[in-house]
C-alpha positions in Angstrom: 52.1 -30.9 43.2 49.6 -28.2 42.3 51.5 -25.1 40.9 51.0 -21.8 42.8 49.5 -18.6 41.4 51.4 -15.9 41.4 50.9 -13.3 44.1 50.1 -11.0 41.6 47.2 -12.6 40.1 46.1 -13.8 43.2 45.5 -10.7 44.9 45.3 -8.4 41.8 41.6 -7.6 41.8 41.0 -7.5 45.7 40.8 -3.0 46.4 43.9 -1.9 47.9 44.5 0.2 51.2 40.8 1.4 53.4 39.1 -1.1 51.6 41.4 -4.2 51.7 39.6 -4.6 54.8 36.0 -4.3 54.2 36.9 -6.1 51.3 38.2 -8.5 53.9 35.7 -8.9 55.7 33.1 -9.3 52.8 34.6 -12.4 51.5 34.5 -13.9 55.3 30.9 -13.2 55.9 29.2 -12.7 52.7 30.8 -15.0 50.1 31.0 -18.5 49.5 33.1 -19.3 52.5 30.8 -18.1 54.8 28.8 -21.9 55.3 32.3 -23.4 55.1 34.0 -21.8 58.1 30.7 -21.9 60.1 29.7 -25.3 59.8 32.8 -26.7 60.7 33.1 -24.1 64.2 29.4 -25.5 65.0 30.3 -29.5 64.4 33.1 -28.5 66.9 31.4 -27.4 69.4 29.2 -29.9 69.4 31.8 -31.4 72.2 29.9 -29.1 74.3 26.5 -30.2 74.0 25.1 -33.3 74.4 24.6 -35.3 72.0 23.4 -39.1 72.7 21.0 -40.7 75.4 22.5 -43.8 75.7 22.3 -46.8 78.1 20.1 -46.4 81.3 19.1 -43.0 80.1 22.5 -41.3 80.3 23.2 -38.6 78.4 26.7 -38.6 76.4 28.6 -36.2 76.0 31.9 -35.9 73.5 33.9 -34.4 75.8 34.1 -37.4 77.8 36.3 -39.1 74.7 38.9 -36.5 75.0 39.1 -36.0 78.6 39.2 -40.4 79.4 42.5 -41.9 80.4 42.4 -44.9 77.2 44.5 -47.4 78.1 44.4 -49.4 74.9 45.0 -49.4 71.9 41.0 -50.1 70.2 40.6 -47.5 72.9 42.3 -44.5 71.6 40.8 -44.9 68.2 37.6 -45.5 69.8 37.7 -41.7 71.6 39.8 -41.2 68.0 36.6 -41.7 66.1 34.3 -39.6 67.9 35.8 -36.9 68.0 38.2 -36.7 65.0 34.8 -35.1 62.3 34.6 -32.0 65.8 38.4 -31.7 65.0 38.2 -31.7 61.1 35.1 -28.8 61.6 37.4 -26.7 63.5 40.5 -27.7 61.2 38.2 -26.9 58.2 36.6 -23.8 59.4 40.1 -22.1 60.1 41.2 -22.8 57.3 38.9 -21.0 55.4 38.7 -18.3 57.5 42.6 -17.9 56.6 41.4 -18.0 52.7 38.2 -16.0 52.9 40.3 -13.0 54.7 43.1 -13.0 53.1 41.8 -13.6 49.4 44.6 -15.4 48.5 43.8 -19.3 46.6 47.5 -20.3 47.8 46.5 -20.8 51.5 44.2 -23.6 50.6 47.8 -25.3 51.2 47.5 -24.7 54.9 43.8 -26.6 55.0 45.6 -29.2 52.3 48.5 -30.5 54.6 45.8 -29.8 57.7 44.1 -32.5 56.2 47.1 -34.4 55.6 48.1 -35.0 58.7 44.4 -35.7 59.9 44.1 -39.0 57.8 48.8 -39.9 58.7 46.4 -39.6 62.0 43.7 -42.1 61.3 46.1 -44.0 59.5 48.4 -44.7 62.1 46.1 -45.2 64.9 44.0 -47.7 63.2 46.4 -49.7 62.1 47.2 -49.9 65.8 44.7 -51.0 67.0 44.3 -53.9 64.8 48.0 -55.4 65.5 46.6 -54.8 68.8 43.0 -56.3 68.9 44.5 -59.4 66.0 47.8 -60.4 68.6 44.7 -60.6 71.3 42.5 -63.2 69.2 43.8 -66.5 69.5 45.0 -68.3 66.1 42.8 -71.2 66.7 39.6 -69.3 66.6 37.5 -69.0 63.2 37.5 -64.5 62.4 34.2 -64.0 61.4 32.2 -62.8 58.4 31.0 -59.7 60.3 34.7 -59.2 61.8 36.1 -59.1 58.4 33.3 -56.8 57.3 33.7 -54.4 59.6 37.7 -54.2 59.5 36.9 -53.8 55.6 34.8 -50.8 56.5 37.7 -49.3 58.4 40.3 -50.5 55.6 38.7 -48.5 52.5 38.6 -45.1 54.7 42.3 -46.0 55.5 43.5 -47.0 52.3 40.6 -44.8 50.0 42.2 -40.9 52.0 46.3 -41.5 51.2 45.0 -42.4 47.7 43.0 -39.7 47.3 46.0 -36.6 49.3 48.4 -38.2 46.0 46.0 -37.8 43.4 45.3 -34.3 44.2 49.1 -33.6 44.8 49.4 -35.1 41.9 47.0 -34.1 39.4 45.6 -31.4 40.5 45.8 -27.7 39.0 46.4 -25.9 42.2 46.2 -26.0 45.7 42.4 -25.0 46.5 41.4 -28.0 43.7 43.6 -30.2 45.7 42.3 -29.0 49.0 38.8 -28.9 47.7 38.6 -32.5 47.3 40.5 -33.7 49.9 38.0 -31.7 51.9 34.7 -33.2 49.9 36.2 -36.8 50.9 36.3 -35.7 54.8 33.2 -34.5 54.7 31.7 -37.7 53.1 32.8 -39.6 55.6 32.3 -37.3 58.7 28.3 -37.8 57.5 28.8 -41.5 57.2 30.5 -41.4 60.7 27.9 -39.1 62.7 24.8 -40.8 61.1 25.4 -44.4 61.7 29.5 -45.3 63.4 29.4 -42.5 66.2 25.9 -43.8 67.6 26.6 -46.6 67.1 29.5 -46.7 69.4 27.9 -45.0 72.2 24.8 -47.2 71.8 22.6 -44.7 71.3 18.7 -44.7 72.0 18.4 -41.4 71.1 19.9 -38.4 69.1 20.6 -34.5 71.8 20.7 -31.6 70.5 24.5 -32.7 69.9 23.5 -35.6 67.8 21.5 -33.7 65.5 23.9 -30.8 64.9 26.3 -33.2 64.1 24.6 -35.6 61.0 23.2 -31.8 59.9 26.6 -29.9 59.9 28.2 -32.9 58.1 25.8 -33.4 55.5 26.0 -29.4 54.8 29.5 -29.5 54.6 29.1 -32.1 51.7 27.3 -29.6 50.5 29.1 -26.1 50.8 32.2 -28.2 49.6 30.3 -28.9 46.3 29.6 -25.5 46.1 33.1 -24.2 46.2 34.2 -26.6 44.3 31.9 -24.9 41.6 32.5 -21.2 42.2 35.6 -20.8 45.0 38.6 -20.0 43.3 36.5 -17.1 41.4 35.2 -15.8 44.3 38.6 -15.5 46.0 39.9 -13.7 42.7 37.2 -11.9 41.6 36.7 -8.3 40.8 34.7 -6.2 43.7 31.9 -5.5 41.0 31.5 -9.4 40.7 28.8 -11.0 42.9 30.4 -12.9 45.6 27.9 -15.5 45.6 27.1 -16.1 41.3 27.3 -19.3 40.0 25.9 -20.5 36.6 22.6 -22.6 35.3 24.6 -26.0 35.4 26.2 -25.4 38.8 23.2 -24.7 40.1 21.4 -27.6 39.1 24.1 -29.3 40.2 23.9 -27.7 43.8 19.7 -27.9 43.7 19.5 -31.6 43.6 22.6 -31.6 46.7 20.8 -29.6 48.0 17.8 -31.8 48.3 19.7 -35.3 48.6 21.1 -33.3 51.8 17.9 -32.1 53.5 16.4 -36.0 52.5 19.6 -37.0 54.1 19.5 -34.7 57.3 15.4 -35.4 58.0 16.3 -39.4 57.3 18.5 -39.5 60.1 16.8 -36.3 62.6 14.1 -36.3 62.8 12.1 -39.0 62.1 
């Protein structure tokens, strides 16, 4: 289990009295955590933006997946696939705001448990969809390699994410580190989902503003989460004389490399 830092240690460098509010505002709007919560809100806002242009030039809104009334387990899971990156963005944004406002690394447990609930919901819906699908398949019909590959693609995150949850809970030194590793794994899967899975589900012919923001925002979350892994704990417990954006040379080089790959990813998917 991640160790809990004492309240005295976690907040000993934070200002007291009238300066506490100014400190909190600075942590929210001028620290390493600003890109994460803002990108998370941007992802959730895509729920109300035109995302794709589908068949017959029909404009697809992701909010339709929430307001529709699916009956089968497979339809429920498909609706979840179209909306879970947006839900992840909202949960991550609210948790990061609480974390930055309080400047308390212990609050990262809110993020970890929220992510655990999202992973549990995904696993439950996927297992129900697979059981429903296999029960409808004729036992005499041989499965194709394509069907096996599709199920394998869904099972990888279904098995991998709970393993990551267990590993972070068991071996991470504190809640902040555990939450950031799970957040990074979810951000990577969200980027793949918004790039490949979601457009294929709606048979998209063209990316509209919502779809482009989804890809750019989810890839940006990978970069911002890596920044928080590198220096987020220090930014929370820093002294007033320290910069909330300071990184060492090795971290800066890694960030530049990851940022370059992220820009190439977004450019290849959105602008080409």
